[in-house]
One Martini backbone bead per residue (centre of mass of N, CA, C, O) as a GRO file, in nm:
protein
  307
    1MET     BB    1  -2.069  -2.643   4.139
    2ARG     BB    2  -2.206  -2.610   3.855
    3GLU     BB    3  -2.099  -2.304   3.830
    4ARG     BB    4  -1.796  -2.374   3.867
    5ASP     BB    5  -1.774  -2.572   3.628
    6THR     BB    6  -1.871  -2.373   3.414
    7THR     BB    7  -1.649  -2.175   3.457
    8ARG     BB    8  -1.410  -2.359   3.406
    9ALA     BB    9  -1.493  -2.434   3.111
   10ALA     BB   10  -1.492  -2.144   3.002
   11TRP     BB   11  -1.199  -2.092   3.064
   12ALA     BB   12  -1.078  -2.321   2.906
   13LEU     BB   13  -1.195  -2.232   2.636
   14ALA     BB   14  -1.066  -1.957   2.624
   15VAL     BB   15  -0.778  -2.057   2.629
   16ALA     BB   16  -0.792  -2.236   2.386
   17THR     BB   17  -0.876  -2.015   2.191
   18GLY     BB   18  -0.637  -1.830   2.228
   19LEU     BB   19  -0.423  -2.027   2.150
   20SER     BB   20  -0.535  -2.076   1.869
   21ILE     BB   21  -0.497  -1.781   1.769
   22LEU     BB   22  -0.197  -1.753   1.826
   23LEU     BB   23  -0.119  -1.990   1.640
   24GLY     BB   24  -0.243  -1.875   1.389
   25MET     BB   25  -0.078  -1.607   1.386
   26SER     BB   26   0.187  -1.749   1.366
   27SER     BB   27   0.142  -1.905   1.101
   28ALA     BB   28   0.077  -1.649   0.933
   29ALA     BB   29   0.353  -1.523   0.976
   30ARG     BB   30   0.514  -1.752   0.860
   31ALA     BB   31   0.374  -1.744   0.575
   32GLN     BB   32   0.512  -1.450   0.509
   33ILE     BB   33   0.764  -1.600   0.492
   34ALA     BB   34   0.987  -1.654   0.288
   35GLN     BB   35   1.176  -1.835   0.120
   36PRO     BB   36   1.477  -1.877   0.142
   37THR     BB   37   1.679  -1.731  -0.082
   38LEU     BB   38   1.899  -1.954  -0.119
   39GLU     BB   39   1.700  -2.179  -0.161
   40LYS     BB   40   1.549  -2.064  -0.398
   41ILE     BB   41   1.801  -2.031  -0.585
   42GLN     BB   42   1.896  -2.328  -0.578
   43SER     BB   43   1.631  -2.460  -0.688
   44ALA     BB   44   1.617  -2.271  -0.960
   45ASN     BB   45   1.896  -2.160  -1.067
   46ARG     BB   46   1.815  -1.845  -0.971
   47ILE     BB   47   1.849  -1.493  -1.010
   48ALA     BB   48   1.694  -1.181  -0.915
   49VAL     BB   49   1.797  -0.869  -1.058
   50GLY     BB   50   1.788  -0.525  -0.985
   51TYR     BB   51   1.775  -0.250  -1.210
   52ARG     BB   52   1.889   0.034  -1.379
   53GLU     BB   53   1.864   0.202  -1.690
   54ALA     BB   54   1.978   0.541  -1.602
   55SER     BB   55   2.209   0.529  -1.341
   56LEU     BB   56   2.455   0.709  -1.385
   57PRO     BB   57   2.719   0.493  -1.270
   58PHE     BB   58   2.559   0.237  -1.132
   59SER     BB   59   2.287   0.175  -1.326
   60TYR     BB   60   2.309   0.060  -1.664
   61LEU     BB   61   2.294   0.073  -2.017
   62ASP     BB   62   2.447  -0.028  -2.284
   63ALA     BB   63   2.473  -0.049  -2.628
   64ASN     BB   64   2.404  -0.378  -2.575
   65GLY     BB   65   2.215  -0.412  -2.299
   66LYS     BB   66   2.407  -0.403  -2.066
   67VAL     BB   67   2.470  -0.425  -1.733
   68ILE     BB   68   2.610  -0.144  -1.566
   69GLY     BB   69   2.841  -0.042  -1.292
   70PHE     BB   70   2.900   0.001  -0.973
   71SER     BB   71   2.672  -0.172  -0.863
   72GLN     BB   72   2.712  -0.414  -1.047
   73ASP     BB   73   3.006  -0.487  -0.960
   74ILE     BB   74   2.919  -0.564  -0.681
   75CYS     BB   75   2.694  -0.767  -0.755
   76ASN     BB   76   2.885  -0.971  -0.894
   77ARG     BB   77   3.028  -1.064  -0.636
   78VAL     BB   78   2.775  -1.156  -0.492
   79ILE     BB   79   2.697  -1.372  -0.701
   80ALA     BB   80   2.965  -1.538  -0.661
   81ALA     BB   81   2.894  -1.607  -0.367
   82ILE     BB   82   2.635  -1.755  -0.425
   83LYS     BB   83   2.739  -1.973  -0.602
   84ALA     BB   84   2.925  -2.096  -0.387
   85ARG     BB   85   2.704  -2.147  -0.165
   86THR     BB   86   2.498  -2.311  -0.370
   87GLN     BB   87   2.642  -2.473  -0.592
   88ARG     BB   88   2.603  -2.265  -0.870
   89PRO     BB   89   2.796  -2.193  -1.135
   90ASN     BB   90   2.529  -2.172  -1.353
   91LEU     BB   91   2.376  -1.935  -1.273
   92GLU     BB   92   2.101  -1.761  -1.323
   93VAL     BB   93   2.059  -1.419  -1.445
   94ARG     BB   94   1.793  -1.208  -1.375
   95PHE     BB   95   1.700  -0.906  -1.525
   96ILE     BB   96   1.521  -0.636  -1.347
   97PRO     BB   97   1.359  -0.362  -1.396
   98VAL     BB   98   1.361  -0.059  -1.204
   99THR     BB   99   1.202   0.175  -1.002
  100SER     BB  100   1.108   0.409  -0.771
  101GLN     BB  101   0.810   0.286  -0.750
  102ASN     BB  102   0.870  -0.065  -0.766
  103ARG     BB  103   1.110  -0.176  -0.602
  104ILE     BB  104   0.990  -0.267  -0.329
  105PRO     BB  105   0.753  -0.454  -0.424
  106LEU     BB  106   0.949  -0.653  -0.581
  107VAL     BB  107   1.089  -0.752  -0.326
  108GLN     BB  108   0.855  -0.830  -0.146
  109ASN     BB  109   0.726  -1.048  -0.379
  110GLY     BB  110   0.996  -1.195  -0.511
  111THR     BB  111   1.095  -1.092  -0.798
  112VAL     BB  112   1.330  -0.964  -0.621
  113ASP     BB  113   1.619  -1.058  -0.455
  114LEU     BB  114   1.825  -0.816  -0.568
  115GLU     BB  115   1.885  -0.483  -0.533
  116CYS     BB  116   2.112  -0.293  -0.776
  117GLY     BB  117   2.129   0.037  -0.722
  118VAL     BB  118   1.984   0.363  -0.594
  119THR     BB  119   1.912   0.309  -0.280
  120THR     BB  120   1.788   0.450  -0.001
  121HIS     BB  121   1.853   0.427   0.342
  122LEU     BB  122   1.563   0.420   0.532
  123ARG     BB  123   1.391   0.392   0.820
  124ALA     BB  124   1.100   0.399   0.674
  125ARG     BB  125   1.184   0.112   0.506
  126GLN     BB  126   1.248  -0.121   0.717
  127SER     BB  127   0.948  -0.252   0.713
  128GLN     BB  128   0.989  -0.356   0.408
  129VAL     BB  129   1.306  -0.374   0.398
  130THR     BB  130   1.645  -0.488   0.351
  131PHE     BB  131   1.975  -0.373   0.415
  132SER     BB  132   2.284  -0.319   0.326
  133ASN     BB  133   2.569  -0.208   0.297
  134THR     BB  134   2.707   0.086   0.254
  135PHE     BB  135   2.854   0.224  -0.070
  136PHE     BB  136   2.712   0.520  -0.060
  137VAL     BB  137   2.734   0.892  -0.040
  138ALA     BB  138   2.500   1.150  -0.081
  139GLY     BB  139   2.387   1.471  -0.205
  140THR     BB  140   2.134   1.705  -0.225
  141ARG     BB  141   2.103   1.890  -0.527
  142LEU     BB  142   2.184   2.105  -0.816
  143LEU     BB  143   2.097   2.126  -1.157
  144THR     BB  144   2.246   2.399  -1.366
  145ARG     BB  145   2.292   2.658  -1.542
  146LYS     BB  146   2.533   2.891  -1.524
  147GLU     BB  147   2.316   3.132  -1.620
  148SER     BB  148   2.057   3.101  -1.428
  149GLY     BB  149   2.106   3.211  -1.107
  150ILE     BB  150   2.156   2.938  -0.952
  151HIS     BB  151   2.294   2.860  -0.609
  152ASP     BB  152   2.038   2.790  -0.442
  153PHE     BB  153   1.729   2.722  -0.300
  154GLN     BB  154   1.636   3.024  -0.268
  155ASP     BB  155   1.629   3.063  -0.600
  156LEU     BB  156   1.337   2.885  -0.648
  157VAL     BB  157   1.134   3.096  -0.639
  158GLY     BB  158   0.885   3.049  -0.875
  159LYS     BB  159   0.995   2.783  -0.998
  160ASN     BB  160   1.093   2.535  -1.208
  161VAL     BB  161   1.133   2.194  -1.060
  162LEU     BB  162   1.324   1.904  -1.074
  163THR     BB  163   1.250   1.555  -1.033
  164ASN     BB  164   1.183   1.236  -0.888
  165GLN     BB  165   0.981   0.988  -0.870
  166GLY     BB  166   0.984   0.831  -0.552
  167THR     BB  167   1.179   1.017  -0.387
  168ASN     BB  168   1.346   1.186  -0.148
  169SER     BB  169   1.367   1.455  -0.316
  170GLU     BB  170   1.064   1.497  -0.353
  171HIS     BB  171   0.997   1.518  -0.052
  172LEU     BB  172   1.174   1.757   0.008
  173LEU     BB  173   1.081   1.956  -0.183
  174ARG     BB  174   0.776   1.956  -0.110
  175THR     BB  175   0.823   2.046   0.175
  176MET     BB  176   0.969   2.306   0.131
  177ASN     BB  177   0.743   2.438  -0.032
  178LEU     BB  178   0.544   2.445   0.198
  179GLN     BB  179   0.710   2.554   0.448
  180LYS     BB  180   0.839   2.813   0.263
  181GLN     BB  181   0.652   2.929   0.038
  182MET     BB  182   0.792   2.916  -0.275
  183ASP     BB  183   0.625   2.859  -0.543
  184MET     BB  184   0.685   2.595  -0.673
  185ARG     BB  185   0.716   2.390  -0.967
  186VAL     BB  186   0.681   2.048  -0.942
  187ILE     BB  187   0.869   1.818  -1.135
  188SER     BB  188   0.811   1.463  -1.214
  189ALA     BB  189   1.016   1.217  -1.313
  190ARG     BB  190   1.041   0.888  -1.392
  191ASP     BB  191   1.344   0.942  -1.486
  192TYR     BB  192   1.656   1.027  -1.627
  193VAL     BB  193   1.573   1.059  -1.901
  194GLU     BB  194   1.336   1.257  -1.859
  195GLY     BB  195   1.502   1.451  -1.699
  196ARG     BB  196   1.710   1.529  -1.920
  197GLU     BB  197   1.511   1.638  -2.118
  198SER     BB  198   1.382   1.858  -1.942
  199ILE     BB  199   1.642   2.029  -1.865
  200GLU     BB  200   1.740   2.076  -2.165
  201SER     BB  201   1.458   2.220  -2.267
  202GLY     BB  202   1.351   2.416  -2.004
  203ARG     BB  203   1.124   2.321  -1.812
  204ALA     BB  204   1.359   2.364  -1.602
  205VAL     BB  205   1.597   2.532  -1.389
  206ALA     BB  206   1.617   2.263  -1.201
  207TYR     BB  207   1.776   1.960  -1.059
  208MET     BB  208   1.678   1.744  -0.803
  209MET     BB  209   1.936   1.547  -0.660
  210ASP     BB  210   2.184   1.345  -0.645
  211ASP     BB  211   2.493   1.454  -0.721
  212VAL     BB  212   2.606   1.210  -0.864
  213LEU     BB  213   2.364   1.182  -1.066
  214LEU     BB  214   2.392   1.447  -1.188
  215ALA     BB  215   2.673   1.395  -1.301
  216GLY     BB  216   2.561   1.184  -1.501
  217VAL     BB  217   2.366   1.372  -1.656
  218ARG     BB  218   2.572   1.578  -1.749
  219SER     BB  219   2.749   1.375  -1.922
  220LEU     BB  220   2.482   1.346  -2.137
  221LEU     BB  221   2.494   1.615  -2.237
  222ALA     BB  222   2.580   1.805  -2.490
  223HIS     BB  223   2.707   2.043  -2.271
  224PRO     BB  224   2.846   1.989  -1.975
  225SER     BB  225   3.006   2.289  -1.934
  226ASP     BB  226   2.711   2.443  -1.891
  227TRP     BB  227   2.707   2.284  -1.612
  228VAL     BB  228   2.599   2.287  -1.267
  229ILE     BB  229   2.662   2.204  -0.918
  230VAL     BB  230   2.439   2.313  -0.658
  231GLY     BB  231   2.413   2.363  -0.326
  232THR     BB  232   2.289   2.276  -0.030
  233PRO     BB  233   2.265   2.007   0.125
  234GLN     BB  234   1.957   1.835   0.232
  235SER     BB  235   2.104   1.545   0.225
  236ARG     BB  236   2.191   1.209   0.314
  237GLU     BB  237   2.266   0.932   0.090
  238ALA     BB  238   2.239   0.589   0.157
  239TYR     BB  239   2.354   0.328  -0.031
  240ALA     BB  240   2.176   0.019  -0.100
  241PHE     BB  241   2.073  -0.289  -0.084
  242MET     BB  242   1.799  -0.498  -0.152
  243MET     BB  243   1.580  -0.702   0.065
  244ARG     BB  244   1.416  -0.919   0.218
  245ASN     BB  245   1.258  -0.973   0.499
  246GLY     BB  246   1.370  -1.232   0.717
  247ASP     BB  247   1.696  -1.282   0.593
  248ALA     BB  248   1.988  -1.318   0.751
  249ALA     BB  249   2.169  -1.501   0.564
  250PHE     BB  250   2.164  -1.322   0.314
  251ARG     BB  251   2.253  -1.059   0.446
  252GLN     BB  252   2.533  -1.166   0.536
  253LEU     BB  253   2.648  -1.243   0.267
  254VAL     BB  254   2.646  -0.965   0.143
  255ASN     BB  255   2.802  -0.817   0.363
  256ASP     BB  256   3.063  -0.975   0.359
  257THR     BB  257   3.135  -0.919   0.065
  258MET     BB  258   3.147  -0.603   0.093
  259SER     BB  259   3.346  -0.590   0.326
  260ALA     BB  260   3.581  -0.721   0.173
  261MET     BB  261   3.597  -0.511  -0.053
  262MET     BB  262   3.660  -0.262   0.135
  263LYS     BB  263   3.917  -0.371   0.293
  264SER     BB  264   4.096  -0.465   0.030
  265GLY     BB  265   4.032  -0.217  -0.205
  266GLU     BB  266   3.832  -0.288  -0.431
  267MET     BB  267   3.626  -0.057  -0.406
  268GLU     BB  268   3.820   0.172  -0.472
  269ALA     BB  269   3.880   0.074  -0.752
  270LEU     BB  270   3.590   0.098  -0.855
  271TYR     BB  271   3.564   0.391  -0.806
  272ARG     BB  272   3.775   0.498  -1.000
  273LYS     BB  273   3.642   0.375  -1.256
  274TRP     BB  274   3.349   0.548  -1.220
  275PHE     BB  275   3.464   0.853  -1.100
  276GLU     BB  276   3.788   0.898  -1.244
  277GLN     BB  277   3.692   0.772  -1.525
  278PRO     BB  278   3.601   0.692  -1.807
  279VAL     BB  279   3.256   0.644  -1.924
  280PRO     BB  280   2.999   0.507  -2.037
  281PRO     BB  281   2.923   0.615  -2.356
  282HIS     BB  282   3.121   0.903  -2.382
  283GLY     BB  283   3.391   0.907  -2.204
  284VAL     BB  284   3.316   1.055  -1.936
  285THR     BB  285   3.427   1.229  -1.651
  286LEU     BB  286   3.307   1.294  -1.333
  287ASP     BB  287   3.488   1.410  -1.106
  288PHE     BB  288   3.445   1.217  -0.815
  289PRO     BB  289   3.564   1.218  -0.537
  290MET     BB  290   3.640   1.079  -0.251
  291THR     BB  291   3.530   1.093   0.052
  292ALA     BB  292   3.598   1.081   0.378
  293GLN     BB  293   3.330   0.929   0.459
  294LEU     BB  294   3.367   0.693   0.265
  295ARG     BB  295   3.642   0.596   0.356
  296ALA     BB  296   3.555   0.530   0.653
  297LEU     BB  297   3.330   0.323   0.569
  298TYR     BB  298   3.531   0.115   0.437
  299ALA     BB  299   3.693   0.069   0.707
  300ALA     BB  300   3.377   0.061   0.861
  301PRO     BB  301   3.136  -0.129   0.794
  302ASP     BB  302   2.776  -0.060   0.750
  303ASP     BB  303   2.389  -0.084   0.788
  304ARG     BB  304   2.315   0.216   0.849
  305ALA     BB  305   2.112   0.478   0.881
  306ILE     BB  306   2.102   0.829   0.832
  307ASN     BB  307   1.755   0.879   0.813
   0.00000   0.00000   0.00000
């Protein structure tokens, strides 16, 4: 009996210990979930918005240092919805510049509440952050001089090729270089400002990034008509806003706002403004018509990853 009692006691202790560990783990998991974003914004009367400094025409600074662009116009509508939901009409908007390298960590640690730039929704990133509805779909291609002799990716063998650090394009280009043994020298720029300077100086023969962003870079070059965007798209990039994981209510508000814009025709009007009409700073038109794929997406919004 004494041995049986001892066994029962040991079993009870083990169960209690196991429950304690499980409860502790549950508490730790709960502790990692940030304060609900809308509650955080309402309490502080402030929202932190991540933006890009030179991603024309999506998110960039104008001559007066104001954040403008297609992404920012959408973001402004979301901010208006947040003001209404939190009953904070005088909500302070704090703009925080982000880069390809730091954008995800800044969302994860709560420095940025909503990232409104040019981030691709990848399945590999879903464990780190939550994505909104897709608002643009781009293809990864090449920007090069008309006389460069570069027409597609196979022409890059042994050449200096530029891309941006921390992007899906960089990953694709380096993987292609390794798998196809192309002997390319891959140069990774910090941002589009450095990229534009590098391609214009001749440091690289081609610039691989999303086609629409390359169109933005081209519009800022000294002689845009000397440059062409070429090559078979190597991927489809679904742009979306980023938020912290684990906040379904905030994600729903963002998605509802964007869906309403898409279905009402407001998103299409913004598209014409930024892609089919002259845009700051030089008044150049990107001449980037809306694709059938994007038009279909606006008719039936979703927040699914393509890749």
